[in-house]
VOGUFI-98511 format. One record per residue (C-alpha): residue in three letters; residue number from 1; x, y, z. Coordinates in steps of 0.02 Angstrom, whole numbers. Example, Ala and Ser with C-alpha at 12.3 -4.5 7.8 and 13.67 -1.06 7.14 Angstrom:
# VOGUFI-98511
REC	aa	i	x	y	z
REC	Ala	1	615	-225	390;
REC	Ser	2	684	-53	357;
This chain:
# VOGUFI-98511
REC	aa	i	x	y	z
REC	Met	1	2262	-5568	4662;
REC	Ser	2	2115	-5565	4547;
REC	Thr	3	2118	-5444	4396;
REC	Ser	4	1946	-5484	4327;
REC	Thr	5	1856	-5385	4465;
REC	Asn	6	1978	-5237	4441;
REC	Ser	7	1951	-5233	4253;
REC	Gly	8	1763	-5256	4274;
REC	Thr	9	1754	-5106	4393;
REC	Thr	10	1864	-5006	4270;
REC	Phe	11	1745	-5049	4130;
REC	Trp	12	1595	-4987	4230;
REC	Lys	13	1687	-4828	4279;
REC	Val	14	1729	-4787	4099;
REC	Leu	15	1551	-4828	4043;
REC	Gly	16	1483	-4714	4179;
REC	Ile	17	1598	-4575	4132;
REC	Ile	18	1551	-4588	3951;
REC	Ala	19	1363	-4592	3998;
REC	Val	20	1385	-4434	4105;
REC	Val	21	1478	-4344	3967;
REC	Leu	22	1341	-4387	3839;
REC	Ile	23	1201	-4330	3954;
REC	Ala	24	1293	-4165	3989;
REC	Leu	25	1318	-4139	3804;
REC	Ala	26	1137	-4174	3772;
REC	Val	27	1082	-4046	3899;
REC	Ile	28	1216	-3910	3868;
REC	Gly	29	1213	-3923	3678;
REC	Pro	30	1039	-3845	3655;
REC	Leu	31	1076	-3715	3786;
REC	Leu	32	1235	-3662	3693;
REC	Glu	33	1143	-3656	3529;
REC	Gly	34	1011	-3542	3604;
REC	Leu	35	1139	-3433	3685;
REC	Phe	36	1232	-3418	3522;
REC	Trp	37	1083	-3350	3433;
REC	Ile	38	1045	-3231	3576;
REC	Ala	39	1222	-3167	3576;
REC	Leu	40	1222	-3144	3387;
REC	Ile	41	1060	-3041	3397;
REC	Gly	42	1134	-2940	3544;
REC	Leu	43	1295	-2906	3446;
REC	Ala	44	1196	-2850	3293;
REC	Leu	45	1091	-2731	3406;
REC	Tyr	46	1248	-2664	3490;
REC	Gly	47	1327	-2636	3322;
REC	Gly	48	1178	-2543	3259;
REC	Tyr	49	1170	-2438	3413;
REC	Met	50	1363	-2393	3397;
REC	Leu	51	1336	-2351	3215;
REC	Phe	52	1188	-2241	3257;
REC	Arg	53	1282	-2158	3398;
REC	Ser	54	1437	-2123	3287;
REC	Lys	55	1327	-2042	3152;
REC	Thr	56	1243	-1929	3280;
REC	Lys	57	1404	-1883	3371;
REC	Asp	58	1477	-1820	3203;
REC	Asp	59	1330	-1703	3181;
REC	His	60	1357	-1616	3342;
REC	Pro	61	1541	-1595	3389;
REC	Thr	62	1577	-1565	3574;
REC	Pro	63	1672	-1405	3617;
REC	Leu	64	1844	-1419	3694;
């Protein structure tokens, strides 16, 4: 029973997993940063629209 090949295989598996995680973060990080700003602008536009809608709704009450 040789443990040197088992530990060597484990080392390469761990190194491969770390490499895949780092590459995934390098790709996903900028995408998330871009999506964050898009979501922030969208939220601001939605808030402005809701504020505008609430002001115009108060001027014209709907009959019951």
